[in-house]
C-alpha positions as CSV (number, residue, x, y, z in Angstrom):
1,X,-34.8,-44.3,1.0
2,X,-34.0,-40.3,0.9
3,X,-36.3,-37.8,0.6
4,X,-34.7,-34.3,0.3
5,X,-36.7,-30.9,0.7
6,X,-35.7,-27.2,0.0
7,X,-36.1,-26.5,3.8
8,X,-37.2,-27.9,7.5
9,X,-40.7,-26.8,7.1
10,X,-41.3,-28.7,4.0
11,X,-40.1,-31.7,5.6
12,X,-42.1,-31.0,8.3
13,X,-45.3,-31.2,6.2
14,X,-43.9,-34.6,4.9
15,X,-43.0,-36.0,8.2
16,X,-46.5,-34.8,9.7
17,X,-48.1,-36.7,6.5
18,X,-46.0,-39.4,7.5
19,X,-47.1,-39.6,10.9
20,X,-50.7,-39.5,10.3
21,X,-50.5,-42.5,7.4
22,X,-48.6,-44.7,9.9
23,X,-50.8,-44.2,12.9
24,X,-54.5,-44.8,10.9
25,X,-52.5,-48.1,9.1
26,X,-51.2,-49.5,12.6
27,X,-54.5,-48.7,14.2
28,X,-56.9,-50.0,11.4
29,X,-54.4,-53.4,11.9
30,X,-54.3,-54.0,15.3
31,X,-56.3,-51.0,17.2
32,X,-52.8,-49.4,18.2
33,X,-50.1,-47.1,17.3
34,X,-46.7,-47.2,19.1
35,X,-44.3,-44.7,18.6
36,X,-40.9,-43.4,19.4
37,X,-40.2,-39.9,19.9
38,X,-37.2,-38.0,19.3
39,X,-35.7,-34.7,20.8
40,X,-33.6,-31.9,19.8
41,X,-34.7,-28.7,17.5
42,X,-35.3,-31.4,14.2
43,X,-38.8,-32.5,14.8
44,X,-40.2,-29.6,16.8
45,X,-41.9,-28.4,12.9
46,X,-43.4,-31.7,12.8
47,X,-44.7,-31.7,16.5
48,X,-46.6,-28.4,16.2
49,X,-47.8,-29.2,13.1
50,X,-49.2,-32.5,14.6
51,X,-51.1,-30.5,17.1
52,X,-52.7,-28.5,14.6
53,X,-56.4,-29.4,13.8
54,X,-55.9,-30.1,10.1
55,X,-53.7,-33.1,11.4
56,X,-54.7,-34.2,15.2
57,X,-58.1,-34.3,13.8
58,X,-57.1,-37.4,11.3
59,X,-55.6,-39.7,14.3
60,X,-57.6,-41.7,17.0
61,X,-55.2,-40.4,19.6
62,X,-56.8,-42.7,22.6
63,X,-54.9,-45.7,20.9
64,X,-51.4,-43.9,20.4
65,X,-49.0,-45.1,23.0
66,X,-45.8,-42.6,23.2
67,X,-42.2,-43.4,24.1
68,X,-39.0,-42.1,23.4
69,X,-35.8,-43.3,21.5
70,X,-33.5,-42.0,24.4
71,X,-33.4,-38.9,27.0
72,X,-30.4,-36.6,29.0
73,X,-31.4,-38.0,32.7
74,X,-32.6,-34.5,33.6
75,X,-36.6,-33.6,35.3
76,X,-39.1,-33.2,32.3
77,X,-39.1,-29.1,33.4
78,X,-35.8,-28.9,32.4
79,X,-35.1,-27.5,29.1
80,X,-32.8,-30.1,28.1
81,X,-35.3,-33.3,28.3
82,X,-36.5,-34.4,25.3
83,X,-40.0,-35.5,26.5
84,X,-40.2,-31.7,28.3
85,X,-40.2,-30.7,24.6
86,X,-42.5,-32.9,23.3
87,X,-44.9,-31.9,25.8
88,X,-44.6,-28.3,25.4
89,X,-45.1,-28.5,21.0
90,X,-47.4,-31.7,21.0
91,X,-48.3,-33.7,23.8
92,X,-49.9,-31.1,25.9
93,X,-52.2,-30.0,22.6
94,X,-53.5,-33.3,21.6
95,X,-56.1,-35.9,23.7
96,X,-53.7,-38.8,24.1
97,X,-54.0,-40.2,27.7
98,X,-51.9,-39.6,30.2
99,X,-51.1,-43.4,30.8
100,X,-50.2,-44.1,27.5
101,X,-47.1,-41.7,27.5
102,X,-44.3,-43.1,29.3
103,X,-41.4,-40.6,29.3
104,X,-37.5,-42.2,30.0
105,X,-36.8,-40.1,32.7
106,X,-38.1,-40.7,36.6
107,X,-37.5,-39.6,39.9
108,X,-36.2,-41.3,42.4
109,X,-34.2,-43.6,40.1
110,X,-31.0,-44.7,38.3
111,X,-30.8,-44.2,34.5
112,X,-29.8,-48.0,35.0
113,X,-33.0,-49.4,36.9
114,X,-34.8,-47.1,35.3
115,X,-33.7,-48.7,31.6
116,X,-35.0,-52.2,33.3
117,X,-38.4,-50.6,34.5
118,X,-38.9,-48.9,30.6
119,X,-38.0,-52.6,29.4
120,X,-41.4,-53.7,31.0
121,X,-43.3,-51.3,29.8
122,X,-42.1,-51.7,25.7
123,X,-43.2,-55.3,26.6
124,X,-46.4,-54.4,28.0
125,X,-47.2,-52.2,25.0
126,X,-45.1,-53.9,22.0
127,X,-45.8,-57.4,23.3
128,X,-42.3,-59.8,23.1
129,X,-41.5,-58.8,19.8
130,X,-40.7,-55.4,20.9
131,X,-41.7,-54.1,17.3
132,X,-42.3,-50.3,16.9
133,X,-45.0,-48.7,14.4
134,X,-42.7,-46.1,14.2
135,X,-39.6,-44.7,15.5
136,X,-38.4,-41.3,15.2
137,X,-34.6,-40.0,15.0
138,X,-32.3,-37.4,14.6
139,X,-28.5,-37.4,13.7
140,X,-26.2,-35.3,15.5
141,X,-22.9,-34.3,13.2
142,X,-20.8,-36.8,15.1
143,X,-23.4,-39.4,13.1
144,X,-24.7,-40.7,16.6
145,X,-28.7,-41.4,16.8
146,X,-30.9,-42.1,20.3
147,X,-27.9,-42.0,22.6
148,X,-25.7,-44.1,20.7
149,X,-22.7,-41.9,20.9
150,X,-19.3,-42.7,19.2
151,X,-17.0,-45.2,20.7
152,X,-19.1,-46.1,23.9
153,X,-20.1,-49.4,25.1
154,X,-23.7,-49.5,24.4
155,X,-22.9,-49.9,20.9
156,X,-21.8,-53.4,21.4
157,X,-25.1,-54.2,23.3
158,X,-26.8,-57.3,21.5
159,X,-29.9,-58.5,24.5
160,X,-31.1,-55.3,26.3
161,X,-33.7,-53.1,25.2
162,X,-32.8,-50.4,26.9
163,X,-29.6,-49.0,28.6
164,X,-28.8,-46.5,30.7
165,X,-25.3,-45.3,31.4
166,X,-23.3,-41.8,32.3
167,X,-21.8,-40.1,29.0
168,X,-18.9,-39.0,29.6
169,X,-18.1,-36.8,26.8
170,X,-21.3,-34.8,27.6
171,X,-20.8,-34.9,31.4
172,X,-24.3,-36.2,31.7
173,X,-26.3,-40.0,32.3
174,X,-28.4,-40.9,29.5
175,X,-30.9,-43.1,29.1
176,X,-31.8,-45.0,25.2
177,X,-33.2,-47.4,23.2
178,X,-30.3,-49.6,21.7
179,X,-29.9,-50.8,18.3
180,X,-31.3,-53.9,17.9
181,X,-34.5,-52.9,19.3
182,X,-34.7,-49.6,16.9
183,X,-34.1,-52.2,14.4
184,X,-37.0,-54.1,14.8
185,X,-39.4,-51.4,13.8
186,X,-41.4,-51.6,10.7
187,X,-40.3,-47.5,10.1
188,X,-37.7,-45.6,11.3
189,X,-37.6,-42.3,10.3
190,X,-34.3,-40.3,10.8
191,X,-34.6,-36.2,10.3
192,X,-31.4,-34.4,9.2
193,X,-31.1,-30.5,9.3
194,X,-28.1,-28.2,8.5
195,X,-25.2,-27.8,6.8
196,X,-23.5,-29.1,9.9
197,X,-24.7,-32.3,9.2
198,X,-23.6,-32.5,5.6
199,X,-20.5,-34.9,6.5
200,X,-21.7,-37.0,8.8
201,X,-24.5,-37.8,6.6
202,X,-22.2,-38.6,3.8
203,X,-20.0,-40.8,6.0
204,X,-23.3,-42.5,7.4
205,X,-25.3,-42.8,4.0
206,X,-21.9,-43.3,1.5
207,X,-18.8,-43.7,3.6
208,X,-16.8,-47.3,4.1
209,X,-18.8,-48.9,7.1
210,X,-17.6,-47.9,10.3
211,X,-20.5,-48.0,13.0
212,X,-18.3,-47.3,16.2
213,X,-17.4,-43.9,14.8
214,X,-20.7,-43.3,13.1
215,X,-23.3,-45.4,15.0
216,X,-26.4,-44.3,12.4
217,X,-24.8,-46.8,10.2
218,X,-25.9,-49.6,12.9
219,X,-29.7,-48.7,11.9
220,X,-30.4,-51.4,9.1
221,X,-34.2,-52.7,10.3
222,X,-34.4,-56.2,9.7
223,X,-38.2,-56.3,8.1
224,X,-38.8,-53.0,8.3
225,X,-37.4,-49.3,6.2
226,X,-35.5,-46.2,6.9
227,X,-36.6,-43.3,5.8
228,X,-34.0,-40.2,6.0
229,X,-35.9,-37.1,5.9
230,X,-32.6,-34.2,4.7
231,X,-33.0,-30.6,3.8
232,X,-30.7,-29.5,0.6
233,X,-28.0,-28.3,3.3
234,X,-27.3,-31.1,4.7
235,X,-27.4,-33.4,1.7
236,X,-25.0,-31.2,-0.3
237,X,-22.0,-33.6,0.2
238,X,-23.9,-36.6,-1.4
239,X,-23.2,-37.8,-4.4
240,X,-26.8,-39.5,-5.2
241,X,-28.3,-36.0,-5.3
242,X,-25.3,-34.7,-7.9
């Protein structure tokens, strides 16, 4: 499903309401809410809204468990850190217990070893099925999501839940949830803003199937749903909007 709004500010409100609804439903059903956050600039408005009393007061944060979809292999105080951004805009402003937050980066360990460790954390909180209540994702102008980049080996992963690897095109190590795990989620929400994303969004949603070139095409949940939150600039090439 595609939800197109005028600008990112309006989409932030839609996303905040969706986040609250998902949290309430999961907590009512099973006593906890498992969510994977995303990085970049796209979710900043959402995170800041959730930190405001209007939204913050609606969630039982003691029962929220926070993970990430991917991370650059940098410390939390690095400006490139997805987790660092989430702490600054959201997590430092809501009463979620520290032990409920699972950043991907850790000192003194390799990304590959951390991926195995992170899998254990996921199994502890999500159980053997590995089903997230909500996963937030951005999409790059090359069609990547999480750290599933075009032409990378991780796109072929079918068994592991988490993978750590060196991304040559960006000259940095990454750690990411894999497509099979993402596709187990109950709800997946993509944030896509800006005219620079328009071509990739068209190819992912309406172009020919080519997930090796446009990895976001791999996100097809088994029993859940995908919602694309898109601004008008990013949607301007979609035929469905014309």
